[in-house]
N, C-alpha and C positions, 0 to 999 in steps of 0.2 A: 449506564455506560454502553450497554449492548444496543439499546435503541439508537444511541448516538452513532455507534459503529455501523449500524445498518444503513445510515445515510451518508457516510463519508465518501463513498465512491459514486453515489447516485448523480451528483451534479455534473460530472463529466462523462460517466458511462452512459447516461441517458441520451447523449447526443448521437452515439454511434448508430443506433437503428434508424435514425431519421435525418442523416446527414444531407441527403439530396433535398428533402423537404425544407430543412432549415436554410440550405443554400439558396433555394428558389425564393424563400420568403425574405431573405436579407439581400438578394440580388448579387450574390458573390458565388465563387466557384466552390465545389465540395472541398478542394484542397485548402481554401481559406477557412472553411468551417473546421477543418482538421486542426487548425491552430487552437480552436476553443477546447479541444481535448488534450492538446499537448502542453498548453500554457500552465494548467494547474500542476502538472508533474514538475515542470521547471520551477514553479513557485515553491514547491516542496523543498527543492534544493536551495534556492536563494534565500528564502525566509526562515529556514530552520534555525540559524543562529539568533535571529531577532526574536523568534518565538521563545527560544530558551531564555533570553533576557526578560521578555515580558512575563514569563512564568515565574522567574525569580522575583520580579517586582510585585506582582499582584496575587500570586498563589494559584493553586490548581482550580479551585472552584470558580473564581472570576475568569480565569483564562479560558476554561471550557465554555463558560457563558458567553464570552466575547466571540469564541469560535462559532457557536450556534447562531448568534445574532449576525455575524459576518456572512455566513453561508446563506442565511435567509435573505439578507439585503442584496448580496451579490447575485443570487438567483433571480430576484425580481428585476434588478438592473439589466441583467443579461437578456431578459425576454421583453424589455420595455420598448425597444425601437430599432435603431440602426446597428450596423455591424460594429461601428466604433463603440457604441454603448455595450454591445455584447462582449467586446474585448475587455472593457473596463470591469464589467461585472464578473468576467472570468478570472481576472487578476484578484479581485476581492475574494472570490470563492477560494482560489488557490491559497492566498495568504491565510484565510480563516481556517481552512482545513489543516494547514501546516501547524497551527497552534495546537489543534487536537492531536495530530500525529506525535508531537513532542510531549504533550501533556499526559497522554494515556499511559506510557511506560512509567512515568513518575507516580501517577495515581495508583497503578498496580503495586509499585514498590512501597508506597505508603500504606495502602489499605489492605493489600492482599499478598504481602511478602511471603507468607507461608504456603500460598497456593498460586504462585506467580505463573507456573506453567499452565495450570487449568484455566485460569482467567484469561491469560494471553491466547490460549487456544480458542476459547469462546469468542473472544474479540476478533480473532482471525476468521473464524467461521461466520460471524456476523458480517464482516466485510465482504466475504464472498457471496453470502446469501443476498445481501443488498445489491450486489452487482447482477446476480441472476434475476432477481425480481425486477430490477430496473430495465434490464435488457428485454425481458419478456413482455412487459406492460407498456413501455413508452410508445411503441409504434401504434398499437391499437388505440391507445388513449389519444395520440395525436390525430388519428383518423377521425375520432369522435368529436374532439373539442378544439382541434388546431394545435400546431406545434408549440406556440407560445404558452398556452395554458397547460399543455402536457409537461413542459419543463418546469413551469412555476408550481405545478401540483406537488412536486417532490419537496418543496419548501414547507408544505403543511406538516410533513413528518418531522422536519427540523423543529417546527414550533412545538409539536408534541414532545419531542425529545427535550426541548428547553423547559417545558412545564414539568416533566418528570425530574429533570436535573435540579430545577429550582426547589421542588418539594423535597428531594433527597438531601439537599445541602442546606436547607433553611435551618438556621440556628448554629451552624458550624462556625467556629472562630477561624478567621483568615490567618493562616500562617505560611509565609513564603517558604519554599523548600530549603533555602539556605539556612534557615533557623531550626531545622528539624534533624533528629537523629545525631545529636552530639555536635552540631555546628554552631551553636549559639556563641561560642567563644572564638573558634578558629575560623569559621566561615569556609568558603570554597578554597581559599589559599592554603588552608591546613593540609589539603590533599594534593595540592599542586595541579598544574594544567592537565586536563584529561588526555590531551594529545601526546603526553609523555608516557602513557600506558600502552604497552604493546597490544594488549587485548582490544583496546579501542580501535586500533588500526586494523587488526584482524577482523573484527566485527564489521567495520566499515567496508572492507574489501569483500567480505562475504555477502553483505547486503547489496553492495554494488553489483556483484555478479548475479544475485537473485533478482534484483529489480530490473536490470538490463534485460535479462532473459524473459522475465514475466511480461513486461510491456511489449517486447519484441514479438513474443509468441502470441500474445493477445491480439496484436495488430495484424500479424501476417499469417497466422495459421489457416484461416479460411482460404486465402489466396494460394498458399502452398498446396493445400489439398485440392483446390480447383485445378491447379496446373498439373500436379503429380497424379491425381486420381480422376480427373475429368468430372469432378462433382459440380453440381449446380450451386448457385449462391446460397440458396436456403439450406441445402445439404451441408455445404462447407461451414455455414454459420452454426450448424448444430455442434460442430466440433468445439467451437469456442464455449458453448454451453456446458459440454462435458468437462472441459478444462476448468471452468469456474465452479461447477457443481462439486467436482471432486476435491476442490480446495477446501470445502466445508469438512470433508472426511479427514483431510490432513490436519486441519486446525483442531478438530475434536479428538482425533486419534493420538496425536503426540502426547497430550497429558495422560491419556489412558495407559499408554506404553510406559511412561515414566512412573506412573503410580504402581505399575506391576513390577517395577524394579529395573527397568532399562535406563541406562545412563543417557544423558543428553548427547554425548559424543556418539554412542552407538546409534541412537535415533537419527542424528544428523547424517551419519554415514549412510544409513539405509535410505533415507529420504533423498540424499544426493544421487545415489545410484539410480533411483526411480526417475529423478529429473533428467539424468544423462541419457536415459533410454529414448527420450523424445527426439533429439537431433540425430542420434545414431539410428534409431528405428526408422525415422522418415527417410534416411539415406539408404538403408539396406532392405527395408521391408515396409514401404509406405502403405501397402494394402492393410496392414494391421494398425492403422491410425487410431481406431477407438481405444486400443490397448495403450498406445503411447500417450494419447491425450489424457486418458484416465490416470496413468502412472504419474505423468508430469503434473496433473492437477492436484493429486494427493500430495505430491512432494512440495509444490510451491506453497500450499497452505501450511504444510508441516514445517518446512524450513523457516518460513516467516515467523512461525510460533517459536521455534528454537532460538532464532537469532535474538528476538526481543525478550525472550525469557532470560537469555544470557546477559543482555543489557541490564536487566533488573538484578539478577543474581550476582553478577560480577562487579556491581557498583558498591562502593563502601558507604554511601550515604545517598539520600534523595537528591541532594544538589549535584552529586556526581552522576546519578542516573539521568538527570535532566540534561547535563552537558554532554554525556556520552550519547544519549538518544539523539540530540541535535547533530552531533558530529557524524554519527553513523548515517543518519537520514540525509544529511547535506550532500555527501558524495553519492550515496546510494540513489537518491532521486535524480541527481545530475546524470548518472549513468542511465537511469530509466528514461529520462528525456531524450537522450542521444540514441537509445536502442532502436526504436522503430525507424527513425530516419536513417541510421547507419545500415540497418539490414535492408531497407528499401533501396538505398543507394548502391549497395554491393550487388543486390539482385539486378538492378538496372544495368550496372557495369558489366556483370558476368552473364546476363541473360539466362540465369538458372538459379537453383536453390542450394546447390552443393556448398558453395563458398559461404553464403549466409548462415547455413546450418552449422558449418564448422566454426564460424565466429561465435554462435550461441554456445556451441560445445566448449570453446575456449573460455567464455565467460563463466560457464558452469564449473569448469575445472578450477578457476580462481576462487569461486564460491566454496567449492568443496575443500580445497587445501586450507584456505583461511579459516573457514568455519570449524574444521577439525582441530586446528591449532587453538582457536578460542575456546572450544568446548573442552579441551584437555587441561585448561588452567584450573587452579583451585579457587573455590569460593572464598573471597576475603572476609575478614572480620569487619563488622561495622565499627566506625569510629565516632 
């Protein structure tokens, strides 16, 4: 699973360091290539409900196998020829990764229920580590072998993950989530629609605020620092690396804090305070940007872990974990898709960064309030 997580962001993060090279190769503008990084996030929102249905039909093992195969095929299509083919390949990649996004919380609920926080933390750390590795290696690789082969190269690791997954699941009996943990008789209807549970809405709003802020900051932090601090492109790009690297600390640190007796509510509150220091800090003391980037990086990794640990722990059965995961991610990634565009549009309209940073602050406030409410609920009994 961790090998799989290392590759989940590589297909679209790998484009960022070589946008201009890819644009020249495809004969389009850099803005058009930007679609190739935005489409997967939009796919996460659109395809999440369908991924949930697929997971219910074929089970976790087959669903993740389909995800691995889909990312491999999509990556090859994207690098095969024209811009139109690149768009098609990107949609395939986005749909395939969505399956994994929905499946992983269900897998954790089934196989690691007693250590959900620790496993979710390792998963989050692997996501951020994959982003860092991809960001650092893609540009030199493209200079050596060309951008098409540099992008295709990441699919090799998907094949490796597929081989490991195949070996790990060989011999397992396929059991759709709807028939596990007491649902053989009643099915999902015995629990009722997940959208009737208040915690599902709280987690959805919390993840929406988290995802909006994460993708907005990932996209615009280098330019913010360039404008506010007069930094070079390479220097400003280093800030993004700090933000991603510290996400590993947050992903690993949350389970350690919980293991030492801290409640998820207390951890979420602390992480949210760290997140809030980024927009506030850049407004009042931008010269301390390394501190704010590090704090925000720790918190984005930490709160991602808390939110999806709560999805697992507050679900009464695997079928509900599947449906709640899809619901939370559907709106969350819709907000993520809007975030970079909205912040860019506000910056263009206001010719400054005060209003955009205040919008990020507002999104984080929604995340904080909703997440604290969700973390305050009791863990239900399995049915």
